[in-house]
C-alpha positions as CSV (number, residue, x, y, z in Angstrom):
1,X,119.9,116.6,123.8
2,X,118.2,114.4,121.2
3,X,115.9,112.9,123.9
4,X,115.2,116.3,125.4
5,X,113.9,117.5,122.1
6,X,111.7,114.4,121.6
7,X,110.2,114.8,125.1
8,X,109.6,118.6,124.4
9,X,107.7,117.7,121.2
10,X,105.6,115.2,123.1
11,X,104.8,117.7,125.9
12,X,103.7,120.3,123.3
13,X,101.4,117.8,121.6
14,X,100.1,116.1,124.7
15,X,99.7,118.5,127.6
16,X,98.1,115.8,129.8
17,X,101.5,114.2,130.3
18,X,102.5,114.2,134.0
19,X,105.8,112.4,134.1
20,X,108.2,110.5,131.8
21,X,110.9,108.0,132.7
22,X,113.4,107.0,130.1
23,X,115.8,104.1,130.4
24,X,118.7,103.6,128.0
25,X,120.7,100.4,128.2
26,X,123.4,98.8,126.1
27,X,123.7,95.1,126.0
28,X,127.4,94.5,125.6
29,X,127.0,90.7,125.6
30,X,125.3,90.7,122.2
31,X,127.2,91.0,119.0
32,X,126.6,93.5,117.5
33,X,125.9,95.4,120.7
34,X,122.2,96.2,121.1
35,X,121.0,99.6,122.4
36,X,117.7,99.4,124.3
37,X,115.3,102.3,125.0
38,X,112.4,102.0,127.4
39,X,110.0,104.8,128.2
40,X,107.2,105.1,130.8
41,X,104.7,107.9,130.2
42,X,102.3,108.8,132.9
43,X,98.9,110.4,132.2
44,X,96.0,111.0,134.6
45,X,94.8,107.5,135.5
46,X,97.0,105.7,133.0
47,X,100.6,104.6,132.4
48,X,102.0,103.9,128.9
49,X,105.1,101.9,128.2
50,X,107.1,101.2,125.1
51,X,110.5,99.8,124.3
52,X,112.7,99.0,121.3
53,X,116.2,98.0,120.5
54,X,118.5,98.6,117.6
55,X,122.2,98.9,117.0
56,X,122.3,102.6,118.0
57,X,120.5,104.6,120.7
58,X,119.0,107.2,118.3
59,X,117.1,104.6,116.3
60,X,115.8,102.9,119.5
61,X,114.7,106.3,120.9
62,X,112.9,107.2,117.6
63,X,111.1,103.9,117.4
64,X,110.1,104.0,121.1
65,X,108.7,107.5,120.8
66,X,106.8,106.4,117.7
67,X,105.2,103.6,119.6
68,X,104.3,105.9,122.5
69,X,102.7,108.5,120.2
70,X,100.5,105.7,118.8
71,X,99.5,104.5,122.3
72,X,98.9,108.1,123.5
73,X,96.6,108.8,120.5
74,X,94.6,105.6,121.3
75,X,94.3,106.6,125.0
76,X,93.2,110.1,124.1
77,X,90.5,108.7,121.8
78,X,89.2,106.5,124.6
79,X,89.2,109.4,127.0
80,X,87.2,111.6,124.6
81,X,84.7,108.9,123.9
82,X,83.9,108.4,127.6
83,X,83.4,112.2,128.2
């Protein structure tokens, strides 16, 4: 549910989004256990990728979405400059 809400916010702010792939992984070999979030965001002619890891999934998801928002804003600026 938390991730669905985050994706919905992104889709409302960035209607150019075509597809999103989200990977959540837990590394049980590390102590303390690390939770990893990786997100691929597909735009027309561009693919963005971000990942982060923390001790809990919610923090990893939050940080990864923050990185993607920054990347998306940069990609949008470049798109607007070229048109």
